[in-house]
C-alpha positions as semicolon CSV with decimal commas, in nm:
position;residue;x (nm);y (nm);z (nm)
1;M;4,146;8,550;9,594
2;L;4,260;8,844;9,380
3;L;4,417;9,151;9,598
4;P;4,284;9,480;9,536
5;K;4,472;9,685;9,354
6;R;4,678;9,913;9,572
7;H;4,760;9,645;9,747
8;M;4,892;9,466;9,447
9;L;5,107;9,786;9,397
10;N;5,206;9,757;9,729
11;A;5,349;9,434;9,680
12;V;5,526;9,474;9,406
13;A;5,718;9,773;9,538
14;I;5,783;9,547;9,852
15;L;5,945;9,305;9,604
16;I;6,126;9,560;9,443
17;Y;6,261;9,692;9,757
18;L;6,349;9,341;9,849
19;A;6,564;9,318;9,513
20;I;6,749;9,656;9,513
21;V;6,855;9,541;9,914
22;T;6,953;9,172;9,849
23;A;7,171;9,299;9,546
24;A;7,345;9,592;9,729
25;L;7,392;9,343;10,006
26;G;7,556;9,099;9,779
27;T;7,760;9,377;9,602
28;T;7,925;9,452;9,967
29;M;7,932;9,058;10,031
30;N;8,127;9,038;9,728
31;E;8,368;9,343;9,764
32;T;8,475;9,268;10,117
33;E;8,550;8,892;9,983
34;E;8,758;9,031;9,703
35;T;8,904;9,323;9,957
36;D;8,964;8,992;10,204
37;M;9,126;8,784;9,917
38;K;9,363;9,078;9,843
39;Y;9,561;9,110;10,209
40;N;9,675;8,859;10,399
41;K;9,427;8,702;10,694
42;L;9,536;8,900;11,032
43;T;9,454;8,758;11,373
44;P;9,241;8,946;11,630
45;E;9,549;9,169;11,789
46;E;9,657;9,239;11,453
47;E;9,366;9,354;11,339
48;E;9,302;9,572;11,678
49;V;9,634;9,754;11,527
50;I;9,656;9,738;11,182
51;V;9,280;9,811;11,110
52;R;9,143;9,966;11,402
53;K;9,476;10,175;11,477
54;G;9,556;10,054;11,798
55;T;9,909;10,006;11,976
56;E;10,083;9,753;12,074
57;S;10,234;9,775;12,437
58;P;10,577;9,941;12,453
59;F;10,859;9,701;12,470
60;S;10,630;9,371;12,376
61;G;10,722;9,357;11,981
62;E;10,956;9,149;11,847
63;Y;11,106;9,400;11,669
64;C;11,165;9,625;11,942
65;Q;11,546;9,490;11,977
66;H;11,578;9,310;11,686
67;K;11,888;9,395;11,493
68;E;11,903;9,106;11,179
69;A;11,949;9,263;10,874
70;G;11,708;9,293;10,607
71;T;11,343;9,445;10,517
72;Y;11,045;9,539;10,728
73;H;10,708;9,464;10,535
74;C;10,390;9,532;10,577
75;K;10,179;9,259;10,762
76;R;9,881;9,313;10,580
77;C;9,976;9,319;10,223
78;D;10,343;9,245;10,197
79;A;10,468;9,574;10,058
80;P;10,825;9,667;10,177
81;L;10,805;9,952;10,403
82;F;11,143;10,001;10,609
83;R;11,516;9,872;10,546
84;S;11,726;9,772;10,866
85;E;12,027;10,046;10,777
86;H;11,740;10,273;10,925
87;K;11,638;10,109;11,184
88;F;11,789;10,301;11,532
89;E;11,762;10,268;11,900
90;S;11,537;10,532;12,078
91;A;11,425;10,343;12,419
92;C;11,113;10,446;12,329
93;G;10,971;10,127;12,337
94;W;10,871;10,049;11,938
95;P;11,102;10,013;11,660
96;S;11,243;10,335;11,572
97;F;11,310;10,408;11,210
98;D;11,467;10,762;11,017
99;N;11,386;10,662;10,685
100;A;11,124;10,464;10,529
101;I;11,164;10,294;10,170
102;P;11,027;10,609;9,906
103;D;10,679;10,611;9,866
104;A;10,612;10,332;10,087
105;V;10,466;10,506;10,382
106;R;10,202;10,773;10,374
107;E;10,141;11,046;10,655
108;Q;9,851;11,190;10,745
109;P;9,714;11,376;11,078
110;D;9,599;11,151;11,361
111;P;9,253;11,208;11,464
112;D;9,392;11,319;11,830
113;G;9,526;11,637;11,629
114;A;9,866;11,630;11,792
115;R;10,058;11,397;11,595
116;T;10,096;11,244;11,271
117;E;10,039;10,895;11,170
118;I;10,213;10,698;10,919
119;T;10,019;10,414;10,730
120;C;10,110;10,144;10,433
121;A;10,060;10,330;10,098
122;A;9,968;10,047;9,957
123;C;9,688;9,888;10,170
124;G;9,637;10,192;10,376
125;G;9,700;9,989;10,737
126;H;9,838;10,165;11,035
127;L;10,196;10,146;11,143
128;G;10,210;10,411;11,387
129;H;10,333;10,806;11,380
130;V;10,640;11,023;11,284
131;F;10,820;11,257;11,473
132;L;11,039;11,516;11,377
133;G;11,337;11,697;11,518
134;E;11,398;11,468;11,803
135;G;11,780;11,475;11,719
136;F;11,812;11,075;11,752
137;T;12,006;11,049;11,426
138;D;12,130;11,310;11,134
139;Q;11,811;11,256;10,964
140;N;11,644;11,382;11,242
141;V;11,326;11,212;11,196
142;R;11,165;10,895;11,386
143;H;10,920;10,672;11,243
144;C;10,786;10,511;11,521
145;V;10,632;10,171;11,436
146;N;10,421;9,865;11,549
147;S;10,606;9,577;11,537
148;I;10,289;9,380;11,477
149;S;10,236;9,596;11,176
150;M;10,497;9,421;11,002
151;K;10,701;9,078;10,895
152;F;11,062;9,068;10,837
153;V;11,236;8,956;10,554
154;P;11,576;8,872;10,561
155;L;11,846;8,929;10,346
156;P;11,879;8,636;10,083
157;H;12,196;8,483;10,288
158;D;12,112;8,429;10,628
159;E;12,505;8,485;10,710
160;T;12,561;8,769;10,440
161;V;12,836;9,024;10,551
162;V;12,736;9,393;10,389
163;S;13,073;9,609;10,282
164;K;13,045;9,949;10,200
165;T;13,228;10,187;9,916
166;Y;13,183;10,548;9,839
167;F;13,177;10,729;9,479
168;A;13,123;11,098;9,373
169;G;13,127;11,155;9,015
170;G;12,874;11,392;8,893
171;C;12,507;11,420;9,016
172;F;12,455;11,134;9,259
173;W;12,094;11,101;9,072
174;G;12,260;10,916;8,750
175;M;12,534;10,757;9,006
176;E;12,251;10,596;9,203
177;Y;12,061;10,486;8,871
178;F;12,333;10,239;8,753
179;F;12,435;10,162;9,087
180;Q;12,121;9,964;9,199
181;K;12,126;9,775;8,900
182;A;12,476;9,641;8,951
183;E;12,472;9,284;9,074
184;G;12,515;9,215;9,441
185;V;12,455;9,572;9,533
186;I;12,199;9,597;9,843
187;S;12,100;9,950;9,850
188;V;12,238;10,264;9,691
189;R;12,224;10,604;9,914
190;S;12,278;10,963;9,769
191;G;12,450;11,223;10,007
192;Y;12,754;11,443;10,074
193;M;13,112;11,387;10,177
194;G;13,454;11,502;10,147
195;G;13,348;11,871;10,324
196;T;13,389;12,047;10,623
197;T;13,033;12,122;10,690
198;D;12,814;11,902;10,938
199;N;12,494;11,857;10,842
200;P;12,487;11,982;10,485
201;N;12,215;12,086;10,302
202;Y;12,148;12,074;9,874
203;D;12,199;12,468;9,884
204;D;12,486;12,454;10,139
205;V;12,660;12,223;9,883
206;C;12,564;12,368;9,582
207;S;12,677;12,693;9,676
208;G;13,052;12,536;9,665
209;T;13,125;12,652;10,067
210;S;13,067;12,333;10,209
211;G;13,375;12,157;10,055
212;H;13,144;11,857;9,999
213;A;13,076;11,634;9,680
214;E;12,772;11,487;9,594
215;A;12,828;11,145;9,636
216;I;12,672;10,785;9,701
217;E;12,694;10,549;9,961
218;V;12,693;10,141;9,820
219;A;12,629;9,854;10,017
220;F;12,721;9,551;9,850
221;D;12,772;9,145;9,948
222;P;13,122;9,097;9,884
223;S;12,981;8,724;9,829
224;V;12,870;8,817;9,470
225;T;13,056;9,117;9,404
226;S;13,364;9,316;9,459
227;F;13,512;9,671;9,524
228;E;13,651;9,619;9,187
229;K;13,374;9,548;8,974
230;L;13,198;9,827;9,132
231;A;13,524;10,042;9,120
232;K;13,533;9,961;8,718
233;L;13,155;10,044;8,705
234;F;13,211;10,386;8,874
235;F;13,448;10,434;8,575
236;E;13,268;10,325;8,279
237;I;12,945;10,529;8,389
238;H;13,135;10,863;8,426
239;D;13,401;11,071;8,289
240;P;13,680;11,050;8,493
241;T;13,876;11,281;8,276
242;Q;13,668;11,586;8,380
243;V;13,787;11,844;8,661
244;D;13,486;11,956;8,893
245;R;13,257;11,852;8,654
246;Q;13,042;11,605;8,492
247;G;12,914;11,710;8,125
248;P;12,685;12,023;8,185
249;D;12,661;11,994;8,577
250;V;12,976;12,244;8,663
251;G;13,140;12,317;9,038
252;E;13,350;12,101;9,264
253;Q;13,048;11,902;9,405
254;Y;13,062;11,758;9,098
255;R;13,410;11,632;9,113
256;S;13,550;11,270;9,053
257;V;13,649;11,056;9,405
258;V;13,696;10,722;9,532
259;F;13,653;10,753;9,898
260;F;13,793;10,431;10,016
261;V;13,739;10,257;10,358
262;D;14,078;10,069;10,385
263;D;14,372;10,008;10,217
264;E;14,284;9,717;9,996
265;Q;13,978;9,954;9,862
266;K;14,301;10,209;9,743
267;Q;14,504;9,995;9,619
268;T;14,234;9,827;9,386
269;A;14,118;10,208;9,292
270;E;14,499;10,294;9,208
271;M;14,555;9,996;9,007
272;L;14,231;10,072;8,775
273;I;14,397;10,423;8,733
274;R;14,673;10,329;8,601
275;I;14,498;10,071;8,372
276;L;14,321;10,361;8,230
277;E;14,587;10,611;8,231
278;G;14,814;10,297;8,031
279;K;14,522;10,385;7,757
280;G;14,595;10,711;7,737
281;Y;14,308;10,850;7,963
282;N;14,426;11,201;8,147
283;V;14,233;11,045;8,486
284;A;14,133;11,333;8,724
285;T;13,970;11,122;9,007
286;K;14,090;11,152;9,385
287;L;14,159;10,921;9,585
288;Q;14,045;11,027;9,973
289;P;13,972;10,865;10,251
290;A;13,606;10,789;10,354
291;D;13,470;11,012;10,654
292;R;13,149;11,084;10,733
293;F;12,864;11,049;10,468
294;W;12,565;11,307;10,520
295;P;12,258;11,096;10,324
296;A;12,086;11,381;10,140
297;E;11,737;11,479;10,128
298;E;11,456;11,223;10,079
299;Y;11,352;11,398;9,752
300;H;11,674;11,260;9,632
301;Q;11,660;10,914;9,687
302;N;11,618;10,675;9,442
303;Y;11,560;11,016;9,187
304;Y;11,561;10,832;8,843
305;N;11,314;10,508;8,962
306;R;11,053;10,748;9,134
307;T;11,023;11,006;8,869
308;G;11,063;10,776;8,546
309;K;11,320;10,980;8,392
310;L;11,658;10,872;8,240
311;P;12,014;11,032;8,376
312;Y;12,138;11,331;8,170
313;C;12,506;11,332;8,243
314;H;12,581;10,963;8,288
315;I;12,606;10,698;8,026
316;Y;12,798;10,326;7,993
317;Q;13,121;10,343;7,801
318;K;13,303;10,050;7,846
319;R;13,676;10,121;7,940
320;F;13,813;9,762;8,072
């Protein structure tokens, strides 16, 4: 039995429509499957917060009172988000951090129109909210994060003892660049030290009135490296004979200083200076007790790794 011509056209149109819908559904399913494959499988409770932007109950999260040294990663995609050194107690009921790993966290207006939401920059998973001006720490920032949005990765050694030291030797960007590559270094922060102005900013330091030097804070594992090795690196990546300058950068904020935290560091630095002087170097590096370290603005942190540029006034030169 033959269908009338108009019925045949309608049947063909229906078949074409079904083929298009089937193909579209297949594409959507494939994309969904690929997305699911890219990310870790979440529990319904985790999905409620990370995907649907819910909030866990205050004081209920496993990291609220957590104090172990390590890194907090995204539960959904494993991207590193926060370091334990930036975690602080705010009594708000959720883990609080005054800084995030550079470029790891994205800020955007919250749908409620009042707050600022923070999400994982890698996968878009909901983390919590960020608040400014509360005065909890010198950074004056609080990243309020749901524990369920994160997973913690401890430092490589379960009983790692973290030691710190501080150096000033020209622009902190270049100093940070070389120390980040040193074996045994856990973290490096750029900041200001050795002056009299509280909570200085970059303009204060550049004005020459704060008394601060551009400095770096180096956290290291003493079971892997030593202060002596790090101090040798310090003397080999900048010119310790220059006074109140380093290459094209001129001013007291670019002076050469070892800010020692104990007598052992002081004695080691004195020994290295004597060695350099014995080799004919007129060392201008000063030794000062470490006082308060003021972290620099976020745009100064991890500068060369973020921008892909290279140091312009720090060059490695073996001296020991």
